[in-house]
Structures are given as C-alpha cells and as structure tokens.
N, C-alpha and C positions, 0 to 999 in steps of 0.2 A: 503495501500500499506506498505509496510513492507521498500522500498528503502527509502521511503519519512520520513517513521517514524525513520528511523536512521538516513538520512540528518539532523533531526531537534532535535532529543536525546541529552538533557543532561546527563552527569555521576552522579553517586552516590554521587560524591565530592560537586554538582553544581556549576562544573567550564563551563561544556555544551561544544559543538563540538562546532571552529569557522567558522562551514561552511554556505555561503550564498548560497540557494540555487536558482537559477535564474527560472522567470516565466519559461519562455524556456525547462529551466530540467526537472522544474515541470509539466509540458504539454507532454515531450516526455517519463517520467515516468510514468503517468498516463496510455498513449495511450497503454505502453509496458506490464502495469498491466491488464491492459482490455479484450490485446490480450492474457497473460496466461490465465487468467480469462477463455474467451473463451474455448482454448484449452482445460483446467483443464475441465471444466465442459461437454466438448464433450467424453469423456473418459470413458470407461467400467468401472465399480467397481472392483477394487480391482488393477489397471491398474500403474504404475509407469511412473512420470512425471519428465524429469532432464532436466534441464535449466543450461550448463556450458559457459561461458562466456569467455574470454581471456581479457586480461588488457593492455598489453604494447604492445608498438611501436616494433613490428620484422622488421621494414624496416631499420631503423637504425642499431638494431645488425647486421643486412645481409651488410650496405655501410661500419661496422666497418671494420667487417672480411674480406671483398673485403679489404680494405685499409691495412691491415695486410698481406696480400697474393701479394700484389702488389710489383713489384721490384723497384720499383724508390722511393728516400727517400722522407718522408714526414718532412712535416716543424717543426712539434712535436713529439717528442720522440715515440721511437715503448710501451714504459714503459705507458705514458697515454694512448693509443689507446687501451693497456689493461686493464688496472684499469678504462675506460669506457666502453670497452663491459663486462665488468663483471657486472659495477651496470647494464648498461641498459640489459641484459640477465637474470639478477635477476627480474628485472621489468617485463620483457617482458615473463617470465615464469608464474606468479603471476594468475591465475586465481578464478573464484567465481563457486561453484555451488551449485546446488539447486536442492534436492530430495525429490517429495512426493508421496503419495501410495493416491489415492484417494479412499474409503469406503463406 
C-alpha cells in the first residue's frame, strides 16, 4: 500500500515525516487499496487505470467568492477576503493522479 508507505517513510536525512497515521486512516487506506487492486485485477491486458482525486475544499472557495460579490460591506476588508480566496483556491486546485498500465 503506497499510501501507508508514504505516510511512514523516513527521509534520507533521517528526520522522517512527523505524521501520526491513525488506525482509522490505515483502515480506510487499506480498504481503498483493496478496491483499487480488485479493479486493476479485473482489467484486460494493456488497459490503463487512472485514479484522480481532488484535495481541496471547494465549498470554502465558493463561499469566499459569494462574499466578494455581495453588496453588503463585510466585517473585514475586501483585501483579506481576496487573500484568503487566493490561498484556498490554490489548495482546492491541488490533485493527485495515479496512472498504471496492466501488463
């Protein structure tokens, strides 16, 4: 399970990742790994499996955009909203994509 190895892998400098993976997360990753493995096994030879996942919270981005378009004056300045929107938009655009061809 690559996801679990990534969470537990130490860096080459020996510092390691300071990520405590909960038992619940390990269980979720294990189930996901089993499902993807089952899909992969059912594919014909030379088929490509693409798994893409979004990472960010797009609901926050929508709320911030709505705040910018509203006529009423917010409790905090427009600049703060724009700054927050830029940060959350960048986070929401991050995604992971895994591609594999069955041989």
